[in-house]
N, C-alpha and C positions, 0 to 999 in steps of 0.2 A: 521385477521388485513399486513398489509405489511409494512413491513419496505426496504423501496427506501432509496440508498443512489451512492450520485457522483462517483463514481473511487475506484478500490487502488492500496492500497499505499505498494511498496513492498523493501523492503530498507533493511540493511544492521547494523545488529542491536549494531552495535559502539556507548559509550556510547557517547562520542564527538562529535555526527552527530545531538544526538540528541535534537540538542538548532536550527538550520540551521531546520534538517526536521520540527519545530516544526516554525520557523518564514518563509517555507514559505508555509508547508495548511491555516497558516495565512492569509497570500503575495493572498494566490489564491483563499478561503472565500471556502477553503476545512478540515479550522478545524469542523473537529465534525459530517461530511457529507462527511467520505474516513471509509470505511474499512483499517488496515495495517497490514502487516503481517514486521513484525523484521526478521531476517536471520542472521546469521554469514559469514562476507564472501559476503555474495548478495543474485547473481543473479545464484548458477553455476548449484541449482542443477536445470535440466528442469521440468522435469518429478513430484519437487515435485508444482513446481512458477503453470503448469500448473493445475496442482488443486488446487489451494488457487485461482484461478483465476475462475474453476468451481463454485467451492462450492461459492467467491461471488460475481458472476453473478444472480446465481443458488436462493443466499438467500434475495440480496441485485440488482437485477435489475443496477448491476454496469455502467457504460455509461465511462470509459474511465480505461487505466492502467496507473504511473505513476511507471517507473523502473529509482533507484536512487543506484545505482552499490561501491561498496568499492574499487578504486585502488587504 
């Protein structure tokens, strides 16, 4: 059985943005249809991020990558 989802979202783990991130996912019909990676500081480690993208695509054939960096 294959499990396919629309997107991979990579975002900062900061608790202050969780509500906004959930609202974004709901508003874009992605809640329950995306892989999520939560990392302290966001997308600073390029090699780690690329590995997560490869894994998500390999497992779930994602069609989109959404990156939200903490500034």
